[in-house]
C-alpha positions in Angstrom: -95.2 194.7 65.9 -95.0 198.4 66.2 -91.7 200.1 65.5 -90.2 202.3 68.0 -88.4 205.6 67.6 -84.6 203.9 68.5 -85.3 201.3 65.6 -86.4 203.7 63.1 -83.3 206.0 63.9 -80.9 203.0 63.7 -82.5 202.0 60.1 -82.1 205.5 58.8 -78.6 205.6 60.3 -77.9 202.2 58.5 -79.2 203.3 55.3 -77.4 206.8 55.4 -74.2 204.6 56.1 -75.1 202.4 52.8 -75.8 205.3 50.6 -72.5 207.0 52.0 -70.5 203.9 51.3 -71.8 203.4 48.0 -71.1 207.1 47.3 -67.5 206.7 48.5 -66.9 203.7 46.2 -68.4 205.4 43.2 -66.1 208.2 43.9 -62.9 206.0 44.5 -63.7 203.9 41.1 -63.8 207.5 39.5 -60.8 209.1 40.7 -59.0 205.9 39.7 -60.1 206.0 36.2 -59.1 209.7 36.3 -55.8 208.8 37.6 -55.1 206.6 35.1 -54.4 207.8 31.3 -54.0 206.5 28.0 -52.3 203.4 27.9 -51.9 203.3 31.7 -49.9 206.6 32.0 -50.7 208.0 35.4 -51.9 211.6 36.1 -49.1 212.2 38.2 -46.7 211.2 35.5 -48.2 213.0 32.8 -47.9 216.3 35.1 -44.4 215.5 35.8 -43.6 215.4 31.6 -45.4 218.4 31.2 -43.4 220.4 33.9 -40.4 219.1 32.0 -41.5 220.3 28.9 -42.6 224.0 30.2 -39.4 223.9 31.5 -37.5 223.1 28.2 -39.8 225.7 26.8 -38.6 228.6 28.8 -34.9 227.7 28.4 -35.5 227.9 24.6 -37.4 231.1 24.9 -34.5 232.4 26.9 -32.0 231.4 24.1 -34.2 232.8 21.7 -34.5 236.3 23.5 -30.7 236.3 23.6 -30.2 235.6 19.9 -33.0 238.1 19.2 -31.2 241.0 20.9 -28.0 240.0 19.1 -29.5 239.8 15.7 -31.3 243.4 16.7 -27.9 244.8 17.4 -26.4 243.7 14.4 -29.4 245.0 12.2 -29.2 248.3 13.9 -25.4 248.3 12.5 -25.9 247.2 9.1 -26.6 249.2 5.9 -30.1 249.9 5.6 -30.5 253.0 3.8 -29.5 253.4 0.3 -29.7 256.3 -2.0 -28.2 257.6 -5.3 -28.5 261.0 -6.8 -27.1 261.4 -10.5 -26.0 264.9 -11.2 -24.4 267.2 -14.1 -21.6 268.8 -12.2 -21.0 271.1 -15.5 -24.4 272.2 -16.0 -23.7 276.1 -15.4 -20.7 275.6 -18.6 -23.6 274.0 -20.6 -21.8 270.8 -21.2 -21.9 267.2 -19.7 -24.7 265.1 -18.5 -26.1 263.0 -15.6 -23.0 260.6 -15.5 -21.9 261.6 -12.0 -23.4 260.3 -8.7 -23.6 260.4 -5.4 -24.5 257.1 -3.1 -25.2 257.2 0.6 -24.7 254.0 2.4 -26.2 254.5 6.2 -27.3 252.5 8.8 -30.2 252.8 11.4 -28.3 255.5 13.0 -27.3 257.5 10.3 -23.7 256.2 10.3 -21.9 255.0 7.0 -20.3 256.7 3.9 -20.9 258.6 0.8 -19.5 257.5 -2.5 -19.2 260.3 -5.0 -18.0 259.8 -8.8 -17.4 262.9 -10.9 -17.3 261.9 -14.5 -15.4 264.3 -17.2 -14.6 263.2 -20.8 -11.2 261.9 -19.9 -11.2 260.5 -16.4 -13.8 259.2 -13.6 -12.8 260.2 -10.1 -14.2 258.7 -7.3 -14.3 260.1 -3.7 -15.3 258.8 -0.1 -16.5 260.4 2.8 -17.4 258.8 6.2 -20.7 260.0 7.8 -21.6 260.0 11.2 -25.4 260.7 12.2 -26.0 262.0 8.6 -23.2 264.5 8.7 -19.6 264.8 7.4 -16.3 266.3 9.2 -15.6 267.0 5.2 -17.4 269.6 3.3 -20.3 268.4 1.4 -21.5 269.1 -2.1 -25.2 270.1 -2.5 -25.7 266.8 -4.1 -24.3 264.8 -1.1 -26.5 267.1 1.2 -29.5 266.1 -0.5 -28.6 262.4 -0.7 -28.2 262.5 3.0 -31.8 264.1 3.3 -33.4 261.6 1.9 
């Protein structure tokens, strides 16, 4: 008995339907396997947990930025440049030695103080001068100016 075109078309349609049904079932099984993680944790649960971790990380990152700015501000105000020069204030008189000194204590902006000591046989004198932007409102000796330049 010969098959007519309607029967062949119907058979092909049934075959296509079976192939599509098998393909959908396989996709459904793969999707279910994908959605289940280790120990039965779903993909949705894992994504929610990861989103929570990202939010925590963002919050911690903001706290770290604020702390870093605070540390940077304090660091700029801290003593960062210390320079000492020893000298003989009496070299033109042919006496003394390099027992006198000038020490500069400056922050990042060149603000701070100069401590000068003058040594003589019978006493040591100590002087302090405020420094603003590597300059002082008080008259500076050559040794003090040299200390601020370095």
